[in-house]
C-alpha positions in Angstrom: 123.5 96.2 89.3 125.3 98.1 91.8 125.1 101.3 89.5 121.5 100.9 89.2 120.9 100.7 93.0 123.2 103.7 93.6 121.4 105.9 91.0 118.1 104.9 92.4 119.3 105.9 96.0 120.5 109.1 94.7 117.1 109.9 93.3 115.4 108.8 96.5 117.0 111.3 98.7 115.6 114.4 96.9 112.2 112.6 96.9 112.3 112.4 100.6 113.5 116.1 101.1 110.7 117.3 98.8 108.2 115.1 100.7 109.2 116.6 104.1 108.7 120.1 102.8 105.3 119.3 101.3 104.2 117.4 104.3 105.2 120.3 106.8 103.7 123.0 104.5 100.3 121.1 104.4 100.3 120.7 108.1 100.8 124.4 108.5 97.9 125.2 106.2 95.5 123.0 108.2 93.0 125.0 110.2 93.8 125.7 113.9 96.8 124.7 115.8 97.8 122.7 118.9 96.0 125.2 121.2 92.8 125.4 119.3 89.9 124.2 121.6 92.3 123.6 124.5 92.2 127.1 126.1 89.0 128.5 127.7 87.8 131.2 125.2 87.1 133.4 128.1 90.9 133.7 128.8 92.6 137.0 127.8 93.6 136.9 124.1 96.9 138.4 125.0 97.7 135.5 127.2 96.9 133.1 124.5 99.0 135.0 122.1 101.8 134.8 124.6 101.5 131.1 124.8 101.6 130.7 121.2 104.9 132.8 121.3 106.4 130.5 123.8 105.5 127.4 121.7 106.8 128.9 118.5 103.4 128.6 116.9 103.7 132.2 115.4 107.1 131.7 113.9 107.6 131.7 110.1 107.2 128.4 108.3 110.7 128.2 107.3 112.0 128.7 110.9 109.7 126.2 112.2 110.7 123.7 109.3 114.3 124.2 110.1 113.7 123.6 114.0 111.5 120.4 112.9 114.3 119.1 110.5 117.0 119.6 113.2 115.1 117.7 115.7 114.2 114.9 113.0 118.0 114.5 112.3 118.4 113.9 116.1 115.6 111.6 116.4 113.4 114.3 118.1 109.8 114.4 116.2 108.6 117.0 118.8 106.1 116.8 121.6 102.5 115.5 121.3 100.4 118.3 122.7 97.4 116.1 123.4 99.2 112.9 124.8 101.7 114.9 126.7 104.7 112.8 125.6 107.4 112.7 123.1 106.1 111.8 119.5 109.0 109.3 119.1 107.9 107.4 122.2 104.3 107.6 120.9 105.2 106.0 117.7 107.3 103.3 119.1 104.2 102.1 121.2 102.0 101.9 118.0 104.7 100.8 115.4 104.9 97.4 116.8 101.2 96.7 116.5 101.2 98.0 112.9 104.4 96.1 111.9 102.7 92.6 113.1 99.5 93.5 111.4 101.2 94.4 108.1 103.5 91.2 108.2 100.7 88.8 109.0 98.5 90.5 106.2 101.2 90.3 103.7 101.8 86.5 104.7 98.0 85.9 104.2 97.9 87.7 101.0 100.6 85.7 99.3 99.3 82.4 100.6 95.8 83.2 99.2 97.0 84.9 96.0 99.5 82.5 94.7 97.5 79.3 94.8 94.5 81.0 93.3 96.5 82.8 90.6 98.2 79.5 89.6 95.0 77.6 89.5 93.1 80.2 87.6 96.0 80.5 85.2 96.5 76.9 84.6 92.9 75.9 84.1 91.8 79.2 82.3 88.4 79.3 81.0 87.1 76.6 83.1 84.3 76.7 85.8 87.0 76.8 88.4 88.7 79.8 86.6 85.5 81.6 86.3 84.8 81.1 90.1 88.2 82.6 91.0 87.8 85.5 88.5 84.3 86.1 89.9 85.8 86.4 93.3 88.4 88.9 92.2 85.9 91.0 90.5 83.8 91.2 93.7 87.0 92.0 95.6 87.8 94.9 93.2 84.4 96.4 93.6 84.1 96.0 97.4 85.6 98.9 99.6 87.7 97.7 102.2 86.1 99.6 104.9 82.6 98.0 104.0 84.2 94.5 103.8 85.9 95.0 107.3 82.7 96.2 108.9 80.9 93.0 107.5 83.8 90.8 108.8 83.8 92.3 112.3 80.1 92.1 112.5 79.8 88.4 111.4 82.9 86.9 112.9 83.3 89.2 115.8 79.8 90.1 117.1 77.5 87.5 115.6 79.8 84.3 115.9 82.1 85.6 118.6 85.2 83.8 117.1 87.5 86.8 117.3 87.8 90.0 119.6 86.5 93.2 118.2 88.9 95.7 119.6 92.2 96.2 121.2 95.7 94.4 120.5 95.8 92.0 123.5 93.6 90.8 126.3 94.1 92.9 129.4 95.9 91.5 132.4 98.4 89.1 130.4 102.1 89.4 131.3 104.2 90.3 128.3 106.5 87.6 127.0 104.2 84.7 128.1 102.7 82.2 125.7 99.2 83.5 126.6 100.3 87.0 125.8 101.5 85.9 122.5 98.3 84.0 121.5 96.2 86.8 122.6 98.2 89.3 120.5 97.8 87.0 117.3 94.1 86.3 118.1 93.5 90.0 118.0 95.3 90.7 114.8 94.0 87.8 112.9 90.6 89.1 111.9 91.8 92.5 110.8 94.7 91.0 108.9 92.6 88.4 107.2 90.0 91.2 106.1 92.8 93.1 104.4 94.3 90.1 102.8 91.1 89.0 101.1 90.8 92.2 99.5 94.4 93.1 98.7 94.9 89.5 97.1 92.6 90.2 94.2 95.1 92.2 92.1 98.0 89.8 92.7 95.6 86.9 91.5 94.7 88.7 88.3 98.2 89.5 87.5 99.5 86.2 88.1 96.7 84.5 86.0 97.2 86.8 83.2 101.0 86.1 83.4 100.4 82.4 83.1 97.9 82.6 80.4 100.3 84.8 78.5 103.4 82.6 79.1 101.5 79.4 77.9 101.1 81.0 74.4 104.8 81.9 74.1 107.1 80.4 71.4 109.5 78.8 73.8 106.7 76.9 75.4 105.4 75.8 71.9 109.1 74.7 71.3 109.3 72.7 74.6 106.1 70.9 73.8 107.3 70.1 70.1 110.5 68.5 71.7 108.3 66.1 73.5 108.7 67.4 77.1 105.9 66.4 79.5 103.1 68.8 80.3 104.1 68.9 84.0 107.8 69.6 83.1 106.8 72.3 80.6 104.3 73.9 83.2 106.7 73.7 86.3 110.1 74.5 84.6 108.9 77.1 82.0 105.5 78.5 82.6 105.3 78.7 86.4 108.9 79.9 86.9 108.7 82.6 84.4 105.2 83.7 85.6 106.0 83.9 89.3 109.2 86.1 88.9 107.4 89.4 88.2 105.3 88.7 91.2 108.2 89.3 93.6 108.4 92.9 92.2 105.0 93.5 93.7 106.4 93.1 97.2 107.2 96.8 97.5 104.0 98.0 96.2 102.2 95.6 98.6 103.9 97.5 101.5 102.7 100.8 100.2 98.9 99.6 99.9 99.1 97.9 103.4 100.1 101.4 104.8 97.1 103.0 103.4 94.7 100.1 104.3 95.8 100.0 108.0 94.3 103.4 108.5 90.8 102.1 107.9 91.3 98.7 109.3 92.7 99.8 112.8 89.9 102.4 113.1 87.1 99.8 112.3 88.6 97.1 114.5 89.8 99.5 117.4 93.3 98.2 116.9 95.8 100.6 118.6 98.4 101.0 115.6 99.6 104.0 113.5 96.7 104.2 111.4 94.3 104.6 114.3 96.8 107.0 115.8 96.8 109.0 112.6 92.9 109.6 112.5 92.9 110.4 116.3 95.6 112.9 115.7 93.8 114.8 113.0 90.7 114.9 115.0 92.7 116.3 118.0 94.8 118.8 115.8 97.9 117.2 117.2 99.9 118.4 114.3 103.3 117.3 115.5 101.9 113.7 115.4 100.1 114.0 112.1 103.2 115.5 110.5 105.5 112.7 111.8 103.0 110.0 110.7 102.5 111.3 107.2 106.2 111.7 106.7 106.7 108.1 108.0 103.9 106.7 105.6 105.4 108.8 102.7 109.0 107.5 103.2 107.6 103.9 103.5 106.0 104.3 100.2 109.2 105.9 98.5 111.3 102.9 100.1 108.5 100.4 98.9 108.9 101.7 95.4 112.6 101.5 95.6 112.4 97.9 96.9 110.1 97.0 94.0 112.5 98.5 91.5 115.4 96.7 92.8 113.8 93.4 92.9 112.5 93.9 89.4 116.0 94.7 88.2 117.1 91.3 89.6 114.2 89.5 88.0 114.7 91.2 84.7 118.0 92.6 84.0 116.8 94.4 80.9 115.4 97.2 82.8 118.6 98.2 84.6 120.1 101.5 83.8 123.4 101.3 81.9 
């Protein structure tokens, strides 16, 4: 087991290094730079070039990459030219909001997916199964941003049950119960919107696992020995079907990362996804580079976590 984890970690480090190089090069190839659109076009071009030299914007890419990696190792992600503050401090402000949004979404996803998947698999080919399967088909066909717009229009503007922007009501003192309840109320609708779409793949996978497990030889043998249907289902079918779902945990994290970019923008939720889109529009490349790298590392670590969990569930996949 430990050999498998060590080998996966050894593979992960080169992936992160290659990711950092690709992210940096793609950021450098984007049109414009941090000064584009900031300086008055009537300003002398020589003065503009002098400013770019001071900021290191004209340095070769490998020098800028070396400086960037050196700062990255030291915890310095550079300076945001638009927000006039260190990128590290800027990310810390948004990271907390995105973390709680992703956590609540993950909880909602499994709270919805597991009961629906179990019900659909146990009572397959019934009207109830067809209704649940129909929901998953609609979920697969519905783009997340369209569904989020409908949710915010219905429950935010029409019914007024939830706030439509922000992460907390202004004027509340941090640490108080009112502040906590306001934070939860602001993330409830975006988290539920993401969960209702993210849950469909887990429901389908769990249903397929249960239906497939019910037809295996050891289930037929257990029934032939006179075991009750509830014992066969709870001790054999359900247990074997639920274990692979644990391996989806890391991939769920990856999907949440991409989903929050649209959700935060639609709901006006101040997280890292909204910051990412805003930084692209403002050409704040130091922030864009840091965020893309962070999202990429989270995806790599999510895949690593899935592999480790799957190796615990199914020892046959471990590398000898």
